[in-house]
Every structure is written in structure tokens, then in C-alpha cells.
C-alpha positions in Angstrom: -82.4 146.8 72.4 -85.9 147.0 73.7 -87.8 145.3 76.4 -89.6 142.1 75.4 -91.9 139.6 77.2 -90.6 136.6 79.0 -92.5 134.2 76.7 -90.7 135.7 73.7 -87.3 135.3 75.4 -88.1 131.7 76.4 -89.1 131.0 72.8 -85.7 132.3 71.6 -83.8 130.4 74.3 -85.5 127.1 73.6 -84.6 127.2 69.9 -81.8 124.6 69.2 -80.3 126.8 66.5 -79.5 129.6 69.0 -76.5 129.5 71.3 -76.6 130.8 74.9 -73.8 132.5 76.9 -74.0 133.4 80.6 -71.9 136.0 82.5 -72.0 136.7 86.2 -70.5 139.7 88.0 -71.4 140.0 91.7 -75.2 140.4 92.0 -75.7 140.9 88.3 -76.2 138.1 85.8 -76.5 138.4 82.0 -77.7 135.6 79.8 -77.2 136.3 76.0 -78.7 134.5 73.1 -76.8 134.4 69.8 -77.6 133.3 66.3 -74.4 133.0 64.2 -72.4 135.2 66.6 -75.1 137.9 66.4 -76.7 139.0 69.6 -80.5 138.7 69.4 -81.7 138.8 73.0 -80.5 139.0 76.6 -81.8 138.6 80.1 -80.4 140.9 82.9 -80.9 139.7 86.5 -79.9 142.3 89.1 -80.7 141.3 92.7 -84.5 140.4 92.4 -85.1 142.3 89.2 -85.3 140.4 85.9 -85.5 142.2 82.5 -85.6 140.7 79.0 -84.3 142.6 76.0 -84.5 141.9 72.3 -82.3 143.2 69.5 -84.0 145.1 66.6 -85.8 142.6 64.4 -85.8 139.8 67.0 -89.3 138.8 66.0 -88.0 137.1 62.8 -86.2 134.5 65.0 -89.2 133.5 67.0 -90.6 129.9 66.5 -94.3 129.4 65.8 -95.7 127.8 68.9 -98.2 125.7 66.9 -95.3 123.9 65.1 -94.3 122.1 68.2 
């Protein structure tokens, strides 16, 4: 997984074909985005730090912004 921009993560999260799962453990929260049970992106929130990660090849799952 590599760091991605928030806009890319939001694009993946807002796609109705993708499912979202959230886990919380103390101060740490992880929100994962799946497509057919395959992890494509996740957001890790720890205290006040937020990081966005994308799996290898996540770009193919992005929606074209102009289509909306």
C-alpha cells in the first residue's frame, strides 16, 4: 500500500460499487474500502493524524469526475 491523496480516497469511498468497513481500537480508527472482498484503499486515523493508503493498482477503480 502507498500513500494517496484525500480526493482519490473520497472518490473511491463515494463509488456505490465499493463497500466500506470501519474498525476502531482505542485512539486508532481504520476505514477500509473493498471491491468484491478485495481491499483497495484504507484511511488510518490515529489521534489527530489522518493518512490515506491505496493498494497497488487502485487508480483503475477511480471514477472520472467529469461523468457526474
